[in-house]
C-alpha positions as CSV (number, residue, x, y, z in Angstrom):
1,M,7.9,-12.0,-23.6
2,S,5.4,-10.4,-26.0
3,T,6.2,-7.7,-28.5
4,L,3.4,-5.3,-29.4
5,S,3.2,-2.8,-32.3
6,S,2.1,0.7,-31.4
7,Q,0.9,1.3,-34.9
8,S,-1.2,-0.6,-37.4
9,S,0.7,-2.8,-40.0
10,R,1.5,-0.9,-43.2
11,S,1.1,-2.4,-46.6
12,M,4.1,-4.0,-48.3
13,D,4.1,-1.3,-51.0
14,H,4.5,1.6,-48.6
15,D,6.9,4.5,-49.4
16,S,10.4,3.3,-48.6
17,T,11.2,6.8,-47.2
18,T,8.5,6.4,-44.5
19,P,10.2,5.9,-41.0
20,P,9.4,2.5,-39.4
21,A,6.7,2.3,-36.8
22,T,7.9,2.6,-33.2
23,K,7.3,-0.7,-31.5
24,L,6.3,-1.1,-27.9
25,Q,7.9,-4.2,-26.3
26,V,7.3,-5.8,-22.9
27,R,10.1,-7.8,-21.3
28,E,11.8,-8.6,-18.1
29,W,14.1,-5.7,-17.2
30,L,17.6,-6.1,-15.8
31,D,18.9,-2.5,-15.6
32,S,18.0,-1.4,-12.0
33,A,19.3,2.2,-12.6
34,S,17.0,3.0,-15.5
35,W,14.1,1.3,-13.8
36,D,14.6,3.4,-10.6
37,D,15.0,6.5,-12.6
38,F,11.6,5.9,-14.2
39,V,10.1,5.3,-10.8
40,A,11.6,8.5,-9.4
41,S,10.3,10.5,-12.3
42,S,6.7,9.2,-12.0
43,Q,4.2,11.0,-9.9
44,D,2.7,7.8,-8.6
45,G,6.0,6.0,-8.0
46,T,6.4,4.5,-4.5
47,I,9.1,2.7,-2.7
48,C,7.3,-0.5,-3.5
49,H,8.1,0.0,-7.2
50,L,11.9,0.2,-6.7
51,F,14.0,-2.5,-8.3
52,G,15.6,-3.3,-5.0
53,W,12.7,-5.4,-3.9
54,K,13.6,-8.0,-6.6
55,T,16.9,-8.5,-4.9
56,A,15.6,-8.4,-1.3
57,I,12.7,-10.9,-1.9
58,E,14.7,-13.3,-4.0
59,Q,17.6,-13.4,-1.5
60,A,15.3,-13.8,1.6
61,Y,12.6,-16.1,0.3
62,G,13.7,-17.4,-3.1
63,Q,10.5,-16.3,-4.7
64,K,10.3,-16.0,-8.5
65,T,10.0,-12.4,-9.7
66,F,9.0,-10.8,-12.9
67,Y,10.1,-7.2,-13.3
68,L,8.4,-6.2,-16.5
69,A,9.1,-3.0,-18.4
70,A,7.1,-1.7,-21.4
71,H,9.6,0.2,-23.6
72,D,10.4,1.4,-27.1
73,E,13.5,2.8,-28.7
74,N,13.2,6.0,-26.6
75,G,13.2,4.2,-23.3
76,I,10.9,2.9,-20.6
77,R,7.2,3.8,-20.8
78,G,5.9,1.7,-17.9
79,V,6.9,-0.8,-15.3
80,L,5.3,-3.6,-13.3
81,P,7.1,-5.4,-10.5
82,L,5.6,-8.8,-9.8
83,V,6.3,-11.6,-7.3
84,L,5.0,-15.1,-7.6
85,T,4.2,-16.7,-4.2
86,R,3.2,-20.3,-3.8
87,S,1.7,-21.8,-0.6
88,P,0.0,-25.1,0.1
89,L,-2.2,-23.2,2.5
90,F,-3.0,-20.1,0.4
91,G,-2.5,-21.0,-3.2
92,V,-0.5,-19.3,-5.9
93,H,-0.6,-15.5,-6.3
94,L,1.2,-13.1,-8.7
95,T,1.3,-9.8,-6.7
96,S,2.6,-6.3,-7.0
97,M,3.7,-6.0,-4.3
98,P,3.4,-8.8,-1.7
99,Y,4.1,-7.9,1.9
100,M,3.5,-4.2,1.1
101,D,0.6,-1.9,0.6
102,Y,1.3,-0.5,-2.9
103,G,2.6,-1.5,-6.3
104,G,0.7,-2.1,-9.5
105,I,1.4,-0.9,-13.0
106,L,3.3,2.4,-13.1
107,T,2.6,4.4,-16.2
108,E,0.5,7.2,-17.6
109,D,0.6,5.5,-21.1
110,E,-2.6,3.6,-21.9
111,E,-0.9,1.4,-24.5
112,A,1.9,0.5,-22.0
113,R,-0.7,-0.2,-19.3
114,S,-2.6,-2.6,-21.5
115,A,0.5,-4.4,-22.6
116,L,1.8,-4.9,-19.1
117,L,-1.6,-6.2,-17.9
118,D,-1.7,-8.6,-20.8
119,Q,1.7,-9.9,-19.9
120,A,0.8,-10.3,-16.3
121,R,-2.2,-12.3,-17.3
122,E,-0.1,-14.6,-19.4
123,I,2.2,-15.3,-16.4
124,C,-0.8,-16.0,-14.3
125,A,-2.2,-18.4,-16.9
126,A,1.1,-20.2,-17.1
127,N,1.3,-20.6,-13.3
128,N,-2.4,-21.1,-12.5
129,A,-2.1,-18.0,-10.3
130,A,-4.4,-15.3,-9.1
131,L,-3.4,-11.7,-10.0
132,N,-3.2,-9.0,-7.3
133,L,-2.3,-5.4,-8.1
134,R,-2.2,-2.9,-5.3
135,Y,-2.8,0.8,-5.8
136,R,-3.1,4.0,-3.7
137,Q,-5.2,5.6,-6.5
138,E,-8.0,4.4,-8.8
139,H,-6.4,2.2,-11.5
140,H,-9.2,2.0,-14.2
141,L,-8.3,-1.6,-15.0
142,P,-10.9,-4.2,-15.9
143,L,-10.3,-6.0,-12.6
144,S,-12.4,-6.5,-9.5
145,T,-11.3,-4.1,-6.7
146,S,-11.4,-4.3,-2.9
147,L,-11.8,-1.1,-0.9
148,R,-11.5,-2.8,2.5
149,R,-8.2,-1.2,3.3
150,V,-6.8,2.3,3.8
151,S,-3.3,3.6,4.5
152,M,-3.1,6.0,7.4
153,V,-1.0,9.0,6.4
154,L,0.1,11.9,8.6
155,E,1.2,15.2,7.1
156,L,4.4,16.2,8.9
157,G,4.7,19.9,8.1
158,D,7.9,21.9,8.0
159,S,9.2,21.6,11.5
160,A,8.9,19.4,14.6
161,E,7.7,22.4,16.6
162,D,4.8,23.0,14.1
163,L,3.9,19.3,14.2
164,W,4.0,19.2,18.0
165,S,1.5,22.0,18.2
166,R,-0.8,20.1,15.9
167,L,-0.7,16.8,17.8
168,P,-3.7,16.1,20.0
169,S,-3.0,16.9,23.6
170,G,-3.5,13.3,24.7
171,R,-0.6,12.2,22.3
172,R,1.7,15.0,23.7
173,N,1.0,14.0,27.3
174,R,1.8,10.3,26.6
175,I,5.0,11.3,24.8
176,R,6.0,13.3,27.8
177,K,5.1,10.4,30.1
178,G,7.4,8.1,28.1
179,Q,10.2,10.5,28.2
180,K,9.8,11.0,32.0
181,N,9.9,7.3,32.3
182,G,13.4,7.4,30.9
183,L,12.6,5.8,27.5
184,V,15.2,6.7,24.9
185,A,14.8,6.3,21.1
186,T,17.8,5.7,18.9
187,W,18.5,5.0,15.1
188,H,20.5,2.1,13.8
189,G,21.4,0.0,10.9
190,E,22.1,-3.8,10.6
191,E,23.9,-3.9,14.0
192,A,20.5,-3.5,15.7
193,L,18.7,-6.2,13.6
194,Q,18.7,-8.8,16.3
195,D,17.3,-6.4,18.9
196,F,14.6,-5.4,16.4
197,F,13.7,-9.0,15.6
198,T,13.5,-10.2,19.2
199,V,10.8,-7.7,20.0
200,F,9.1,-8.0,16.6
201,A,8.9,-11.8,16.6
202,R,7.4,-11.9,20.1
203,N,4.8,-9.3,19.3
204,M,3.8,-11.1,16.1
205,R,3.4,-14.3,18.1
206,D,1.2,-12.5,20.6
207,L,-0.9,-11.2,17.7
208,G,-1.2,-14.7,16.3
209,S,0.5,-13.9,13.0
210,P,3.4,-15.6,11.3
211,V,6.6,-13.5,11.4
212,H,8.8,-12.5,8.5
213,G,12.2,-14.1,8.6
214,L,15.3,-12.3,9.9
215,S,16.8,-12.7,6.5
216,F,14.0,-10.6,5.0
217,F,14.8,-7.6,7.1
218,R,18.6,-8.1,6.6
219,S,18.1,-8.2,2.8
220,M,16.1,-4.9,2.9
221,L,18.8,-3.1,5.0
222,R,21.5,-4.2,2.6
223,T,19.6,-3.5,-0.5
224,F,18.1,-0.1,0.4
225,G,21.0,1.2,2.4
226,E,20.3,4.8,3.6
227,R,16.7,4.5,2.5
228,S,16.1,2.1,5.4
229,A,16.7,2.3,9.2
230,I,15.8,0.6,12.5
231,L,14.4,2.6,15.4
232,L,14.8,1.2,18.9
233,V,13.1,2.4,22.1
234,K,15.0,1.3,25.2
235,D,14.1,1.3,28.9
236,G,17.6,1.2,30.3
237,P,19.4,-1.7,28.6
238,L,16.1,-3.4,27.6
239,T,14.7,-2.8,24.1
240,I,10.9,-2.5,24.5
241,G,9.8,-0.9,21.2
242,V,11.1,-1.2,17.6
243,A,10.3,0.0,14.1
244,F,11.6,-0.7,10.6
245,C,11.5,2.4,8.5
246,L,11.8,3.2,4.8
247,I,12.2,6.5,3.0
248,H,11.3,7.3,-0.6
249,G,10.8,10.8,-2.0
250,D,8.7,12.9,0.4
251,T,7.4,10.0,2.3
252,M,8.6,8.0,5.3
253,S,6.9,4.6,5.8
254,I,6.8,2.4,8.9
255,P,5.6,-0.9,7.7
256,W,6.7,-2.9,10.8
257,V,6.2,-1.6,14.3
258,S,6.1,-3.5,17.6
259,S,6.3,-2.9,21.4
260,L,6.3,-5.3,24.2
261,R,2.9,-5.5,25.8
262,P,4.0,-5.7,29.5
263,Y,5.6,-2.2,29.0
264,F,2.7,-0.4,27.3
265,N,2.0,1.6,30.5
266,R,5.5,3.2,30.0
267,C,4.3,4.6,26.5
268,P,7.0,3.1,24.2
269,N,4.8,3.5,21.1
270,Q,4.3,7.2,21.7
271,V,8.0,7.8,22.1
272,L,8.7,5.7,19.0
273,Y,6.2,7.4,16.7
274,W,7.2,10.9,17.8
275,E,10.9,10.1,17.1
276,A,9.9,8.7,13.7
277,M,8.1,12.0,12.9
278,R,11.1,14.1,14.0
279,Y,13.4,11.9,11.9
280,G,11.2,12.1,8.8
281,I,11.1,15.9,9.0
282,D,14.9,16.1,9.4
283,H,15.2,14.0,6.3
284,G,13.0,16.2,4.2
285,C,9.8,14.1,4.3
286,R,6.4,15.7,4.1
287,F,4.4,12.6,5.0
288,L,4.6,9.7,7.4
289,D,2.8,6.5,6.2
290,L,1.7,4.6,9.3
291,G,0.7,1.5,7.2
292,R,-2.6,-0.1,6.3
293,S,-5.7,-0.6,8.4
294,S,-9.4,-1.4,7.9
295,R,-11.7,1.4,8.7
296,G,-12.9,1.3,12.3
297,D,-10.6,-1.4,13.6
298,G,-8.2,-0.9,16.5
299,T,-5.1,0.1,14.5
300,Y,-7.2,2.5,12.4
301,E,-8.4,4.4,15.5
302,A,-4.9,4.4,17.1
303,K,-3.4,6.0,14.0
304,R,-6.2,8.4,13.6
305,Q,-5.5,9.7,17.2
306,W,-2.2,10.9,15.9
307,G,-4.0,13.0,13.3
308,A,-3.4,10.6,10.4
309,E,-5.9,10.6,7.6
310,P,-7.1,7.6,5.6
311,L,-5.8,7.2,2.1
312,Q,-8.0,4.7,0.2
313,L,-6.3,1.7,-1.2
314,Y,-7.5,0.0,-4.4
315,W,-6.5,-3.6,-4.4
316,A,-7.3,-5.1,-7.8
317,C,-7.6,-8.9,-8.3
318,E,-8.4,-11.5,-10.9
319,P,-10.3,-13.7,-10.4
320,D,-12.6,-12.0,-7.9
321,L,-12.1,-14.1,-4.8
322,G,-14.8,-12.3,-2.9
323,E,-14.7,-11.4,0.8
324,Q,-13.8,-13.9,3.5
325,T,-16.8,-16.1,4.5
326,G,-17.8,-16.6,8.1
327,E,-16.6,-20.2,8.0
328,A,-13.2,-19.1,6.7
329,S,-13.1,-16.4,9.3
330,G,-13.8,-18.9,12.1
331,K,-11.0,-21.2,10.8
332,Y,-8.7,-18.2,10.7
333,M,-9.4,-17.2,14.3
334,K,-8.8,-20.8,15.4
335,A,-5.4,-20.7,13.7
336,V,-4.6,-17.3,15.4
337,R,-5.4,-18.7,18.8
338,L,-3.3,-21.8,18.2
339,W,-0.3,-19.6,17.0
340,Q,-0.6,-17.4,20.1
341,R,0.1,-20.5,22.3
342,L,3.3,-21.5,20.5
343,P,6.7,-20.8,22.0
344,V,8.4,-17.8,20.4
345,P,11.5,-19.8,19.2
346,L,9.2,-22.2,17.3
347,T,7.3,-19.3,15.6
348,K,10.7,-17.8,14.5
349,L,11.4,-21.1,12.7
350,A,7.9,-21.9,11.3
351,G,6.7,-18.3,10.7
352,P,8.9,-17.4,7.8
353,W,8.0,-20.6,5.9
354,I,4.3,-19.7,6.2
355,R,4.8,-15.9,5.8
356,K,6.6,-16.0,2.5
357,G,3.6,-17.7,0.8
358,L,1.2,-15.1,2.1
359,P,0.8,-12.3,-0.5
360,N,-0.4,-9.9,2.3
């Protein structure tokens, strides 16, 4: 990895009593504790920046990771977690972070930011990869930026009672309906992984999207421990709604949510989201991140009906791949329709092989 000097070179005849210049270095970092301490102390640090993703992704998918830190003799000055994904269908991408909404260079230090970007570009050049850096704030990097996506975030408030009073009446009525239907929401760890995956895989097939592998979720549960949890909604003995939840700082995220379509009239999603909100408040969270959407689409409107507000995402890339063309979109929709006709067991086998190469 490169080594960069933070000061100009001094002449050979400088005063021998002058202290040596402090040098900024960029290298792959191995100390997870000091990395996570830096993330926790940074205002813009997210759960996507945590070192645990290196372990989880490597174990689940065998992807090559580059966890770069810019540091000097005083410690870390910036970090950049990167994952290299290769796919015969979608090409080679170096992303921070794949499968998630956030990531990117984490630093307030311009020198460290420039050094980390330079090193990421070197890795891209060596692997003929496109660079993708994902931010939830403007990044001021010399990269093309897509503004197509937003993250829908709900402010939870101080108590469940206060939040309940702020929910739209339509949401409250549907929560009550689900509860009257006898739906029960409960929290679990790895023991509920199979129940979660059964519902999640079926729903992803119905949506026409390749599913993450079971090992991906198992790796996250084991890596993040108490930061992660599975939420199940049951109708008697049958699991009809599931969510995989992550907590970091004052924010609880729900990146993966699914309910079985034949049971939508029993309101499993409403019971699920309300229980997630209560859980977040009980664990000291101020915000519930409902995940990314595109403005105006179905998921955007559904999340907005809970009172969630859009948080603009800034997805930087190099080179600029542009927006999807109509022809590509047509091919994509054909693939979706084909996937929807496949048996669920087949999608569980083929889905993870495809999904691991998708940076999104």
